ZADO-1210 file (C-alpha; in nm, 4 decimals, padded with zeros to 6 digits):
<atoms>
<atom x="04.8496" y="-07.2417" z="-22.9018" code="MET" pos="1"/>
<atom x="04.8837" y="-06.9127" z="-23.1074" code="VAL" pos="2"/>
<atom x="04.6210" y="-06.8218" z="-23.3647" code="LEU" pos="3"/>
<atom x="04.7457" y="-06.8300" z="-23.7054" code="SER" pos="4"/>
<atom x="04.5123" y="-06.5955" z="-23.8544" code="ASP" pos="5"/>
<atom x="04.3584" y="-06.2669" z="-23.7450" code="ARG" pos="6"/>
<atom x="04.0336" y="-06.3135" z="-23.9246" code="LEU" pos="7"/>
<atom x="03.7769" y="-06.5683" z="-23.8916" code="ILE" pos="8"/>
<atom x="03.7818" y="-06.8268" z="-24.1731" code="THR" pos="9"/>
<atom x="03.5527" y="-07.1175" z="-24.2538" code="MET" pos="10"/>
<atom x="03.7736" y="-07.3527" z="-24.0723" code="ALA" pos="11"/>
<atom x="03.7141" y="-07.2038" z="-23.7486" code="HIS" pos="12"/>
<atom x="03.3554" y="-07.3366" z="-23.7565" code="GLY" pos="13"/>
<atom x="03.4585" y="-07.6760" z="-23.8870" code="GLY" pos="14"/>
<atom x="03.4862" y="-07.8578" z="-23.5295" code="GLY" pos="15"/>
<atom x="03.8594" y="-07.9203" z="-23.5786" code="GLY" pos="16"/>
<atom x="04.1818" y="-07.7852" z="-23.4378" code="SER" pos="17"/>
<atom x="04.1281" y="-07.4322" z="-23.5810" code="ARG" pos="18"/>
<atom x="03.7839" y="-07.4220" z="-23.3871" code="MET" pos="19"/>
<atom x="03.9641" y="-07.5531" z="-23.0672" code="LEU" pos="20"/>
<atom x="04.2082" y="-07.2452" z="-23.1100" code="GLU" pos="21"/>
<atom x="03.9293" y="-07.0024" z="-23.1516" code="LEU" pos="22"/>
<atom x="03.7560" y="-07.1339" z="-22.8310" code="LEU" pos="23"/>
<atom x="04.0855" y="-07.1622" z="-22.6208" code="GLU" pos="24"/>
<atom x="04.2430" y="-06.8369" z="-22.7468" code="GLU" pos="25"/>
<atom x="03.9543" y="-06.6028" z="-22.7914" code="VAL" pos="26"/>
<atom x="03.6087" y="-06.7118" z="-22.6784" code="VAL" pos="27"/>
<atom x="03.6739" y="-06.8611" z="-22.3128" code="PHE" pos="28"/>
<atom x="03.9428" y="-06.5961" z="-22.2360" code="PRO" pos="29"/>
<atom x="03.7317" y="-06.3221" z="-22.3355" code="SER" pos="30"/>
<atom x="03.4193" y="-06.4102" z="-22.1327" code="LEU" pos="31"/>
<atom x="03.6496" y="-06.4573" z="-21.8361" code="GLY" pos="32"/>
<atom x="03.5727" y="-06.6235" z="-21.5027" code="GLU" pos="33"/>
<atom x="03.1733" y="-06.6197" z="-21.5879" code="VAL" pos="34"/>
<atom x="03.2441" y="-06.8964" z="-21.8453" code="ALA" pos="35"/>
<atom x="03.2565" y="-07.2744" z="-21.7655" code="LEU" pos="36"/>
<atom x="03.5026" y="-07.3994" z="-22.0250" code="ALA" pos="37"/>
<atom x="03.4816" y="-07.7955" z="-21.9392" code="ASP" pos="38"/>
<atom x="03.4234" y="-07.8608" z="-22.3239" code="ALA" pos="39"/>
<atom x="03.1074" y="-08.0826" z="-22.2540" code="GLU" pos="40"/>
<atom x="02.8076" y="-08.0898" z="-22.4966" code="ASP" pos="41"/>
<atom x="02.5731" y="-07.9883" z="-22.2026" code="ALA" pos="42"/>
<atom x="02.6327" y="-07.8283" z="-21.8706" code="ALA" pos="43"/>
<atom x="02.5319" y="-07.9915" z="-21.5296" code="ALA" pos="44"/>
<atom x="02.3844" y="-07.7182" z="-21.3233" code="LEU" pos="45"/>
<atom x="02.2708" y="-07.6983" z="-20.9655" code="ASP" pos="46"/>
<atom x="01.9468" y="-07.5198" z="-20.9610" code="LEU" pos="47"/>
<atom x="01.8277" y="-07.4032" z="-20.6064" code="PRO" pos="48"/>
<atom x="01.4616" y="-07.3288" z="-20.5697" code="GLY" pos="49"/>
<atom x="01.1293" y="-07.4724" z="-20.6662" code="GLU" pos="50"/>
<atom x="01.0535" y="-07.3035" z="-20.9986" code="LYS" pos="51"/>
<atom x="01.2845" y="-07.2513" z="-21.2888" code="VAL" pos="52"/>
<atom x="01.2461" y="-06.9673" z="-21.5532" code="ALA" pos="53"/>
<atom x="01.3951" y="-07.0225" z="-21.9103" code="PHE" pos="54"/>
<atom x="01.4347" y="-06.7791" z="-22.1995" code="THR" pos="55"/>
<atom x="01.6033" y="-06.7301" z="-22.5237" code="THR" pos="56"/>
<atom x="01.6690" y="-06.4299" z="-22.7595" code="ASP" pos="57"/>
<atom x="01.8584" y="-06.3534" z="-23.0800" code="CYS" pos="58"/>
<atom x="02.0616" y="-06.0345" z="-23.1250" code="PHE" pos="59"/>
<atom x="02.1381" y="-05.8850" z="-23.4788" code="VAL" pos="60"/>
<atom x="02.2047" y="-05.5005" z="-23.3726" code="VAL" pos="61"/>
<atom x="02.3669" y="-05.2764" z="-23.6365" code="LYS" pos="62"/>
<atom x="02.6170" y="-05.1307" z="-23.5868" code="PRO" pos="63"/>
<atom x="02.7796" y="-05.3772" z="-23.3454" code="LEU" pos="64"/>
<atom x="02.9314" y="-05.1021" z="-23.1278" code="PHE" pos="65"/>
<atom x="02.7133" y="-04.7796" z="-23.0138" code="PHE" pos="66"/>
<atom x="02.7233" y="-04.5282" z="-22.7380" code="PRO" pos="67"/>
<atom x="02.6589" y="-04.6942" z="-22.4048" code="GLY" pos="68"/>
<atom x="02.6824" y="-05.0608" z="-22.5442" code="GLY" pos="69"/>
<atom x="02.7566" y="-05.3306" z="-22.7974" code="ASP" pos="70"/>
<atom x="02.6050" y="-05.6567" z="-22.9246" code="ILE" pos="71"/>
<atom x="02.7740" y="-05.8624" z="-22.6365" code="GLY" pos="72"/>
<atom x="02.6460" y="-05.6397" z="-22.3689" code="LYS" pos="73"/>
<atom x="02.2951" y="-05.6459" z="-22.5264" code="LEU" pos="74"/>
<atom x="02.2716" y="-06.0126" z="-22.5482" code="ALA" pos="75"/>
<atom x="02.3582" y="-06.0562" z="-22.1926" code="VAL" pos="76"/>
<atom x="02.1569" y="-05.7836" z="-22.0604" code="CYS" pos="77"/>
<atom x="01.8344" y="-05.8761" z="-22.2763" code="GLY" pos="78"/>
<atom x="01.8336" y="-06.2163" z="-22.1573" code="THR" pos="79"/>
<atom x="01.8903" y="-06.1361" z="-21.8007" code="VAL" pos="80"/>
<atom x="01.6140" y="-05.8852" z="-21.8076" code="ASN" pos="81"/>
<atom x="01.3732" y="-06.1320" z="-21.9766" code="ASP" pos="82"/>
<atom x="01.4225" y="-06.3630" z="-21.6571" code="LEU" pos="83"/>
<atom x="01.3958" y="-06.0715" z="-21.4290" code="ALA" pos="84"/>
<atom x="01.0768" y="-05.9828" z="-21.5543" code="MET" pos="85"/>
<atom x="00.9275" y="-06.3138" z="-21.4299" code="ARG" pos="86"/>
<atom x="01.0708" y="-06.2439" z="-21.0862" code="GLY" pos="87"/>
<atom x="01.3499" y="-06.4882" z="-21.1389" code="ALA" pos="88"/>
<atom x="01.7104" y="-06.4737" z="-21.0178" code="ARG" pos="89"/>
<atom x="01.9185" y="-06.5204" z="-21.3366" code="PRO" pos="90"/>
<atom x="02.1938" y="-06.7884" z="-21.2967" code="LEU" pos="91"/>
<atom x="02.3157" y="-06.9366" z="-21.6252" code="TYR" pos="92"/>
<atom x="02.3237" y="-06.8296" z="-21.9882" code="LEU" pos="93"/>
<atom x="02.4079" y="-07.0146" z="-22.3090" code="SER" pos="94"/>
<atom x="02.5840" y="-06.8189" z="-22.5844" code="LEU" pos="95"/>
<atom x="02.5624" y="-06.8978" z="-22.9568" code="GLY" pos="96"/>
<atom x="02.7548" y="-06.7200" z="-23.2135" code="LEU" pos="97"/>
<atom x="02.7058" y="-06.7051" z="-23.5944" code="ILE" pos="98"/>
<atom x="03.0230" y="-06.5314" z="-23.7343" code="LEU" pos="99"/>
<atom x="03.0877" y="-06.4134" z="-24.0855" code="GLU" pos="100"/>
<atom x="03.4153" y="-06.5295" z="-24.2657" code="GLU" pos="101"/>
<atom x="03.6681" y="-06.2341" z="-24.2647" code="GLY" pos="102"/>
<atom x="03.5624" y="-06.0998" z="-23.9335" code="LEU" pos="103"/>
<atom x="03.8752" y="-05.9673" z="-23.7344" code="PRO" pos="104"/>
<atom x="03.9584" y="-06.1560" z="-23.4072" code="PHE" pos="105"/>
<atom x="03.9787" y="-05.8147" z="-23.2358" code="GLU" pos="106"/>
<atom x="03.6380" y="-05.7348" z="-23.2983" code="VAL" pos="107"/>
<atom x="03.5174" y="-06.0733" z="-23.1708" code="LEU" pos="108"/>
<atom x="03.7508" y="-06.0365" z="-22.8535" code="ARG" pos="109"/>
<atom x="03.5961" y="-05.6915" z="-22.7903" code="LYS" pos="110"/>
<atom x="03.2447" y="-05.8180" z="-22.8123" code="VAL" pos="111"/>
<atom x="03.2949" y="-06.1300" z="-22.5822" code="LEU" pos="112"/>
<atom x="03.4991" y="-05.9285" z="-22.3271" code="THR" pos="113"/>
<atom x="03.2087" y="-05.7047" z="-22.2932" code="SER" pos="114"/>
<atom x="02.9596" y="-05.9997" z="-22.2719" code="ALA" pos="115"/>
<atom x="03.1873" y="-06.1473" z="-21.9956" code="GLY" pos="116"/>
<atom x="03.2066" y="-05.8255" z="-21.8057" code="ARG" pos="117"/>
<atom x="02.8299" y="-05.7662" z="-21.8013" code="TRP" pos="118"/>
<atom x="02.7571" y="-06.1397" z="-21.7232" code="ALA" pos="119"/>
<atom x="02.9635" y="-06.0779" z="-21.3984" code="GLU" pos="120"/>
<atom x="02.7780" y="-05.7474" z="-21.3343" code="GLU" pos="121"/>
<atom x="02.4560" y="-05.9444" z="-21.3425" code="ALA" pos="122"/>
<atom x="02.5867" y="-06.2327" z="-21.1496" code="GLY" pos="123"/>
<atom x="02.5222" y="-06.4932" z="-21.4143" code="VAL" pos="124"/>
<atom x="02.7776" y="-06.7456" z="-21.5643" code="ARG" pos="125"/>
<atom x="02.8094" y="-06.8542" z="-21.9331" code="VAL" pos="126"/>
<atom x="02.7760" y="-07.2299" z="-21.9201" code="VAL" pos="127"/>
<atom x="02.7318" y="-07.3457" z="-22.2870" code="ALA" pos="128"/>
<atom x="02.7613" y="-07.2286" z="-22.6142" code="GLY" pos="129"/>
<atom x="02.8151" y="-07.2771" z="-22.9914" code="ASP" pos="130"/>
<atom x="03.0037" y="-07.1385" z="-23.2716" code="THR" pos="131"/>
<atom x="02.9276" y="-07.1282" z="-23.6451" code="LYS" pos="132"/>
<atom x="03.1056" y="-06.9708" z="-23.9276" code="VAL" pos="133"/>
<atom x="02.9267" y="-06.8744" z="-24.2742" code="VAL" pos="134"/>
<atom x="03.0537" y="-06.7682" z="-24.5875" code="GLU" pos="135"/>
<atom x="03.1350" y="-06.3948" z="-24.6536" code="LYS" pos="136"/>
<atom x="02.8183" y="-06.2110" z="-24.7249" code="GLY" pos="137"/>
<atom x="02.5913" y="-06.4689" z="-24.5621" code="ALA" pos="138"/>
<atom x="02.5810" y="-06.2669" z="-24.2363" code="ALA" pos="139"/>
<atom x="02.6600" y="-05.9469" z="-24.1113" code="ASP" pos="140"/>
<atom x="02.9701" y="-05.9893" z="-23.8831" code="SER" pos="141"/>
<atom x="02.8260" y="-06.1332" z="-23.5733" code="ILE" pos="142"/>
<atom x="02.4706" y="-06.2653" z="-23.4793" code="TYR" pos="143"/>
<atom x="02.4296" y="-06.3840" z="-23.1148" code="ILE" pos="144"/>
<atom x="02.1860" y="-06.6279" z="-22.9423" code="ASN" pos="145"/>
<atom x="02.1631" y="-06.6415" z="-22.5767" code="THR" pos="146"/>
<atom x="01.9328" y="-06.8513" z="-22.3747" code="SER" pos="147"/>
<atom x="01.9099" y="-06.8093" z="-21.9773" code="GLY" pos="148"/>
<atom x="01.7937" y="-07.0106" z="-21.6998" code="VAL" pos="149"/>
<atom x="01.7016" y="-06.8490" z="-21.3300" code="GLY" pos="150"/>
<atom x="01.5127" y="-06.9542" z="-21.0335" code="VAL" pos="151"/>
<atom x="01.2034" y="-06.7955" z="-20.9107" code="ILE" pos="152"/>
<atom x="01.2000" y="-06.7770" z="-20.5340" code="PRO" pos="153"/>
<atom x="00.8606" y="-06.8858" z="-20.3697" code="GLN" pos="154"/>
<atom x="00.6123" y="-06.5950" z="-20.3665" code="GLY" pos="155"/>
<atom x="00.8257" y="-06.3978" z="-20.6226" code="ARG" pos="156"/>
<atom x="00.6861" y="-06.4932" z="-20.9553" code="GLU" pos="157"/>
<atom x="00.5572" y="-06.2142" z="-21.1726" code="VAL" pos="158"/>
<atom x="00.3376" y="-06.2227" z="-21.4764" code="SER" pos="159"/>
<atom x="00.2388" y="-05.9924" z="-21.7450" code="ILE" pos="160"/>
<atom x="-00.1195" y="-06.1092" z="-21.6650" code="ARG" pos="161"/>
<atom x="-00.0926" y="-05.9805" z="-21.3035" code="GLY" pos="162"/>
<atom x="-00.2015" y="-05.6250" z="-21.3256" code="ALA" pos="163"/>
<atom x="-00.5104" y="-05.5339" z="-21.1159" code="LEU" pos="164"/>
<atom x="-00.7556" y="-05.2386" z="-21.1315" code="PRO" pos="165"/>
<atom x="-00.6147" y="-04.9823" z="-20.8786" code="GLY" pos="166"/>
<atom x="-00.2506" y="-05.0501" z="-20.9462" code="ASP" pos="167"/>
<atom x="00.0001" y="-04.7919" z="-20.9871" code="VAL" pos="168"/>
<atom x="00.2147" y="-04.7880" z="-21.2903" code="LEU" pos="169"/>
<atom x="00.5942" y="-04.7197" z="-21.2502" code="LEU" pos="170"/>
<atom x="00.8674" y="-04.6692" z="-21.5043" code="LEU" pos="171"/>
<atom x="01.2333" y="-04.6627" z="-21.4025" code="ASN" pos="172"/>
<atom x="01.3513" y="-04.3625" z="-21.6027" code="GLY" pos="173"/>
<atom x="01.3943" y="-04.1939" z="-21.9532" code="PHE" pos="174"/>
<atom x="01.2417" y="-04.3779" z="-22.2469" code="ILE" pos="175"/>
<atom x="01.3806" y="-04.4032" z="-22.6061" code="GLY" pos="176"/>
<atom x="01.7718" y="-04.3767" z="-22.5214" code="ASP" pos="177"/>
<atom x="01.8677" y="-04.7066" z="-22.6641" code="HIS" pos="178"/>
<atom x="01.6933" y="-04.6553" z="-23.0102" code="GLU" pos="179"/>
<atom x="01.8063" y="-04.3053" z="-23.0287" code="ALA" pos="180"/>
<atom x="02.1755" y="-04.4137" z="-22.9496" code="ALA" pos="181"/>
<atom x="02.1707" y="-04.6940" z="-23.2118" code="VAL" pos="182"/>
<atom x="01.9880" y="-04.4620" z="-23.4716" code="ILE" pos="183"/>
<atom x="02.2643" y="-04.2037" z="-23.4058" code="GLY" pos="184"/>
<atom x="02.5448" y="-04.4427" z="-23.4386" code="ALA" pos="185"/>
<atom x="02.4047" y="-04.5856" z="-23.7519" code="ARG" pos="186"/>
<atom x="02.2982" y="-04.2748" z="-23.9376" code="GLU" pos="187"/>
<atom x="02.5794" y="-04.0387" z="-23.8139" code="GLY" pos="188"/>
<atom x="02.3353" y="-03.7775" z="-23.6642" code="PHE" pos="189"/>
<atom x="02.5098" y="-03.4617" z="-23.5093" code="GLU" pos="190"/>
<atom x="02.3738" y="-03.4316" z="-23.1750" code="LEU" pos="191"/>
<atom x="02.4663" y="-03.1443" z="-22.9360" code="GLU" pos="192"/>
<atom x="02.4793" y="-03.3951" z="-22.6490" code="ILE" pos="193"/>
<atom x="02.5286" y="-03.7759" z="-22.7244" code="SER" pos="194"/>
<atom x="02.2581" y="-04.0077" z="-22.6022" code="VAL" pos="195"/>
<atom x="02.4024" y="-04.3269" z="-22.4660" code="PRO" pos="196"/>
<atom x="02.1928" y="-04.6543" z="-22.4650" code="SER" pos="197"/>
<atom x="02.0328" y="-04.7511" z="-22.1436" code="ASP" pos="198"/>
<atom x="02.1266" y="-05.1045" z="-22.1887" code="CYS" pos="199"/>
<atom x="02.1645" y="-05.2691" z="-21.8505" code="ALA" pos="200"/>
<atom x="02.0905" y="-05.5709" z="-21.6405" code="PRO" pos="201"/>
<atom x="01.7604" y="-05.5041" z="-21.4383" code="LEU" pos="202"/>
<atom x="01.7685" y="-05.8116" z="-21.2019" code="ASN" pos="203"/>
<atom x="01.9156" y="-05.6153" z="-20.9116" code="GLY" pos="204"/>
<atom x="01.6402" y="-05.3307" z="-20.9580" code="LEU" pos="205"/>
<atom x="01.3784" y="-05.5963" z="-20.9624" code="VAL" pos="206"/>
<atom x="01.5014" y="-05.7411" z="-20.6444" code="GLY" pos="207"/>
<atom x="01.4910" y="-05.4200" z="-20.4387" code="VAL" pos="208"/>
<atom x="01.1287" y="-05.3501" z="-20.5807" code="MET" pos="209"/>
<atom x="01.0158" y="-05.6764" z="-20.4661" code="GLN" pos="210"/>
<atom x="01.1733" y="-05.6300" z="-20.1371" code="GLU" pos="211"/>
<atom x="00.9783" y="-05.3079" z="-20.0911" code="ALA" pos="212"/>
<atom x="00.6239" y="-05.4143" z="-20.1780" code="GLY" pos="213"/>
<atom x="00.3870" y="-05.6051" z="-20.4021" code="SER" pos="214"/>
<atom x="00.4820" y="-05.6073" z="-20.7655" code="VAL" pos="215"/>
<atom x="00.2040" y="-05.7600" z="-20.9627" code="HIS" pos="216"/>
<atom x="00.3200" y="-05.7200" z="-21.3267" code="ALA" pos="217"/>
<atom x="00.6439" y="-05.6499" z="-21.4975" code="LEU" pos="218"/>
<atom x="00.7698" y="-05.6004" z="-21.8580" code="ARG" pos="219"/>
<atom x="01.0920" y="-05.4536" z="-22.0001" code="ASP" pos="220"/>
<atom x="01.0170" y="-05.2062" z="-22.2821" code="ALA" pos="221"/>
<atom x="01.2171" y="-05.3298" z="-22.5602" code="THR" pos="222"/>
<atom x="01.0963" y="-05.3346" z="-22.9331" code="ARG" pos="223"/>
<atom x="00.7805" y="-05.1537" z="-22.9689" code="GLY" pos="224"/>
<atom x="00.8764" y="-04.9454" z="-22.6797" code="GLY" pos="225"/>
<atom x="00.6633" y="-04.8471" z="-22.3934" code="LEU" pos="226"/>
<atom x="00.3484" y="-04.8418" z="-22.5886" code="ALA" pos="227"/>
<atom x="00.3790" y="-05.1976" z="-22.6987" code="ALA" pos="228"/>
<atom x="00.4343" y="-05.3357" z="-22.3559" code="VAL" pos="229"/>
<atom x="00.1681" y="-05.1358" z="-22.1737" code="LEU" pos="230"/>
<atom x="-00.0715" y="-05.2621" z="-22.4352" code="LYS" pos="231"/>
<atom x="00.0514" y="-05.5998" z="-22.4054" code="GLU" pos="232"/>
<atom x="00.0043" y="-05.6010" z="-22.0259" code="MET" pos="233"/>
<atom x="-00.3354" y="-05.4305" z="-22.0604" code="ALA" pos="234"/>
<atom x="-00.4631" y="-05.7141" z="-22.3021" code="VAL" pos="235"/>
<atom x="-00.3057" y="-06.0063" z="-22.1004" code="SER" pos="236"/>
<atom x="-00.4406" y="-05.8714" z="-21.7637" code="SER" pos="237"/>
<atom x="-00.7816" y="-05.7917" z="-21.8961" code="GLY" pos="238"/>
<atom x="-00.7656" y="-05.4281" z="-21.7674" code="VAL" pos="239"/>
<atom x="-00.7418" y="-05.0670" z="-21.8792" code="ALA" pos="240"/>
<atom x="-00.4641" y="-04.8102" z="-21.8234" code="MET" pos="241"/>
<atom x="-00.4544" y="-04.4458" z="-21.7905" code="GLU" pos="242"/>
<atom x="-00.1351" y="-04.2598" z="-21.8504" code="LEU" pos="243"/>
<atom x="-00.0066" y="-03.8967" z="-21.7896" code="GLU" pos="244"/>
<atom x="00.2111" y="-03.7924" z="-22.0716" code="GLU" pos="245"/>
<atom x="00.3830" y="-03.5286" z="-21.8745" code="GLU" pos="246"/>
<atom x="00.5064" y="-03.7753" z="-21.6171" code="HIS" pos="247"/>
<atom x="00.6645" y="-03.9992" z="-21.8854" code="ILE" pos="248"/>
<atom x="01.0447" y="-03.8987" z="-21.8764" code="PRO" pos="249"/>
<atom x="01.2070" y="-03.8315" z="-22.2128" code="VAL" pos="250"/>
<atom x="01.5593" y="-03.6607" z="-22.2841" code="ARG" pos="251"/>
<atom x="01.5252" y="-03.3449" z="-22.4879" code="GLU" pos="252"/>
<atom x="01.7880" y="-03.4984" z="-22.7038" code="GLU" pos="253"/>
<atom x="01.5581" y="-03.7962" z="-22.7614" code="VAL" pos="254"/>
<atom x="01.2571" y="-03.5632" z="-22.8434" code="ARG" pos="255"/>
<atom x="01.4893" y="-03.3888" z="-23.0965" code="ALA" pos="256"/>
<atom x="01.5862" y="-03.7184" z="-23.2720" code="VAL" pos="257"/>
<atom x="01.1948" y="-03.7865" z="-23.2753" code="CYS" pos="258"/>
<atom x="01.0908" y="-03.4590" z="-23.4163" code="GLU" pos="259"/>
<atom x="01.3712" y="-03.4949" z="-23.6876" code="MET" pos="260"/>
<atom x="01.2539" y="-03.8333" z="-23.8001" code="LEU" pos="261"/>
<atom x="00.8560" y="-03.8006" z="-23.7181" code="GLY" pos="262"/>
<atom x="00.8903" y="-04.0624" z="-23.4375" code="LEU" pos="263"/>
<atom x="00.6995" y="-04.1101" z="-23.1276" code="ASP" pos="264"/>
<atom x="00.9161" y="-04.1658" z="-22.8036" code="PRO" pos="265"/>
<atom x="00.6546" y="-04.4119" z="-22.6749" code="MET" pos="266"/>
<atom x="00.7374" y="-04.6578" z="-22.9588" code="LEU" pos="267"/>
<atom x="01.1143" y="-04.6260" z="-22.9292" code="LEU" pos="268"/>
<atom x="01.3075" y="-04.9440" z="-22.8077" code="ALA" pos="269"/>
<atom x="01.4747" y="-04.9461" z="-22.4750" code="ASN" pos="270"/>
<atom x="01.7139" y="-05.1900" z="-22.3177" code="GLU" pos="271"/>
<atom x="01.7275" y="-05.0758" z="-21.9712" code="GLY" pos="272"/>
<atom x="01.3643" y="-04.9821" z="-21.8841" code="LYS" pos="273"/>
<atom x="01.0799" y="-05.1501" z="-21.7163" code="LEU" pos="274"/>
<atom x="00.7252" y="-05.0717" z="-21.6434" code="VAL" pos="275"/>
<atom x="00.5546" y="-05.2282" z="-21.3357" code="ALA" pos="276"/>
<atom x="00.2040" y="-05.2416" z="-21.1919" code="ALA" pos="277"/>
<atom x="00.2171" y="-05.2397" z="-20.8363" code="VAL" pos="278"/>
<atom x="-00.0136" y="-05.2414" z="-20.5406" code="ALA" pos="279"/>
<atom x="-00.1382" y="-04.8884" z="-20.4643" code="ALA" pos="280"/>
<atom x="-00.0528" y="-04.9272" z="-20.0920" code="GLU" pos="281"/>
<atom x="00.2970" y="-05.0128" z="-20.1787" code="ASP" pos="282"/>
<atom x="00.3535" y="-04.7745" z="-20.4483" code="ALA" pos="283"/>
<atom x="00.5408" y="-04.5067" z="-20.2487" code="GLY" pos="284"/>
<atom x="00.7951" y="-04.7401" z="-20.0939" code="GLY" pos="285"/>
<atom x="00.8747" y="-04.9132" z="-20.4142" code="ILE" pos="286"/>
<atom x="00.9132" y="-04.5864" z="-20.5859" code="LEU" pos="287"/>
<atom x="01.1486" y="-04.4625" z="-20.3032" code="GLU" pos="288"/>
<atom x="01.3360" y="-04.8050" z="-20.3242" code="ALA" pos="289"/>
<atom x="01.3756" y="-04.7640" z="-20.7229" code="MET" pos="290"/>
<atom x="01.5127" y="-04.4086" z="-20.7004" code="ARG" pos="291"/>
<atom x="01.7757" y="-04.5454" z="-20.4357" code="ALA" pos="292"/>
<atom x="01.8993" y="-04.8008" z="-20.7021" code="HIS" pos="293"/>
<atom x="02.1369" y="-04.6564" z="-20.9679" code="PRO" pos="294"/>
<atom x="01.9051" y="-04.7752" z="-21.2602" code="LEU" pos="295"/>
<atom x="01.5830" y="-04.6215" z="-21.1086" code="GLY" pos="296"/>
<atom x="01.6918" y="-04.2714" z="-21.0174" code="ARG" pos="297"/>
<atom x="01.4416" y="-04.1058" z="-21.2519" code="GLU" pos="298"/>
<atom x="01.1736" y="-04.3517" z="-21.1599" code="ALA" pos="299"/>
<atom x="00.8277" y="-04.1905" z="-21.1937" code="ALA" pos="300"/>
<atom x="00.4529" y="-04.2825" z="-21.1607" code="VAL" pos="301"/>
<atom x="00.3108" y="-04.2909" z="-21.5056" code="ILE" pos="302"/>
<atom x="-00.0433" y="-04.3815" z="-21.4512" code="GLY" pos="303"/>
<atom x="-00.2848" y="-04.6279" z="-21.3123" code="ARG" pos="304"/>
<atom x="-00.4598" y="-04.9444" z="-21.3968" code="VAL" pos="305"/>
<atom x="-00.8442" y="-04.9180" z="-21.4101" code="THR" pos="306"/>
<atom x="-01.1568" y="-05.1201" z="-21.4877" code="GLU" pos="307"/>
<atom x="-01.2231" y="-04.9637" z="-21.8197" code="GLY" pos="308"/>
<atom x="-01.2593" y="-05.1460" z="-22.1348" code="ARG" pos="309"/>
<atom x="-01.0030" y="-05.4470" z="-22.1331" code="ALA" pos="310"/>
<atom x="-00.6905" y="-05.3826" z="-22.3255" code="GLY" pos="311"/>
<atom x="-00.7473" y="-05.0021" z="-22.3779" code="GLU" pos="312"/>
<atom x="-00.4684" y="-04.7644" z="-22.2879" code="VAL" pos="313"/>
<atom x="-00.5218" y="-04.3919" z="-22.2806" code="SER" pos="314"/>
<atom x="-00.2906" y="-04.0985" z="-22.2746" code="LEU" pos="315"/>
<atom x="-00.3784" y="-03.7683" z="-22.1061" code="LEU" pos="316"/>
<atom x="-00.1823" y="-03.4930" z="-22.2892" code="THR" pos="317"/>
<atom x="-00.0593" y="-03.1756" z="-22.1265" code="PRO" pos="318"/>
<atom x="-00.3331" y="-02.9999" z="-22.3026" code="LEU" pos="319"/>
<atom x="-00.6083" y="-03.1997" z="-22.1166" code="GLY" pos="320"/>
<atom x="-00.7150" y="-03.4050" z="-22.4293" code="SER" pos="321"/>
<atom x="-00.7059" y="-03.7900" z="-22.4280" code="HIS" pos="322"/>
<atom x="-00.5734" y="-04.0092" z="-22.7015" code="ARG" pos="323"/>
<atom x="-00.5588" y="-04.3857" z="-22.7398" code="LEU" pos="324"/>
<atom x="-00.2207" y="-04.5505" z="-22.7170" code="VAL" pos="325"/>
<atom x="-00.2045" y="-04.8246" z="-22.9941" code="ARG" pos="326"/>
<atom x="00.0410" y="-05.1053" z="-23.0575" code="MET" pos="327"/>
<atom x="00.2886" y="-05.0344" z="-23.3339" code="PRO" pos="328"/>
<atom x="00.2606" y="-05.2340" z="-23.6577" code="SER" pos="329"/>
<atom x="00.6269" y="-05.2797" z="-23.7135" code="GLY" pos="330"/>
<atom x="00.9576" y="-05.1452" z="-23.6397" code="GLU" pos="331"/>
<atom x="01.0914" y="-04.7966" z="-23.7266" code="HIS" pos="332"/>
<atom x="01.4320" y="-04.9163" z="-23.7965" code="PHE" pos="333"/>
<atom x="01.5399" y="-05.2992" z="-23.8293" code="PRO" pos="334"/>
<atom x="01.8193" y="-05.4412" z="-23.6133" code="ARG" pos="335"/>
<atom x="01.7896" y="-05.2165" z="-23.3135" code="ILE" pos="336"/>
<atom x="01.8449" y="-05.5117" z="-23.0773" code="CYS" pos="337"/>
</atoms>
């Protein structure tokens, strides 16, 4: 079949021959070998392991394409990372599309080709999906929902509730890159050096960390940034945390964006950064393993878990003063991820 249009029309969401053309000519070929295109209403899956992890997420980023990523890559990596934060080995994804009437097929192909590439990179397969088309003006180009399934190997389950007093807090690199990249692309800021998004699948990094020692708690620092996830971890685990600001890596370009807009790098969204609470006796080995991985080369010790007031996170500044880290009340900019 040859697509008779170059733009999405309402007929492509109608369940008939035009939808079949869309699936067979654009969706399945763009996703590539990671997609199972058997046209069943549900996929029959083999799940090795004793415990299954399941997650779902929606992605509405604007613009669709930004330095270092796009909505397709973001959807795959975001869902893979949510599974990895429980110690799971991601296996399968679903991918649901809401398309605006008038969307060029070339844009859809580009988004899905990226999603397929990064699914392959992460070692997952897209096994189910759905496509809906809405009238022009009822959506903004493309919205994506992805759900993910993975298996948790015995002894590898991790929880945000697992941080213990005495644990060392590790971060795998520079914070704020993703939000700075999206803001720059959206607002057209002239930066001396472009900051690409850090969007990446973290399951491989988590695997080498767990091989190197005891990881008690994990969280990827997405919306709300590092501040939000550390507060969530401290509250959920019933512990306190002490951070050292000078050890938290931030690019100068990101600092410049923050100064321009009056933002705190600790509150900026990331899509390829995780914070881990690890056993103190294993921290050196885990840090070394992280730095040997492409997504952990700038990994750093940023603080410790303490027995202080439950849920309290304090930050030691370079001047020697302490300030409390607070949960952000909302988003600086909507549609970051």
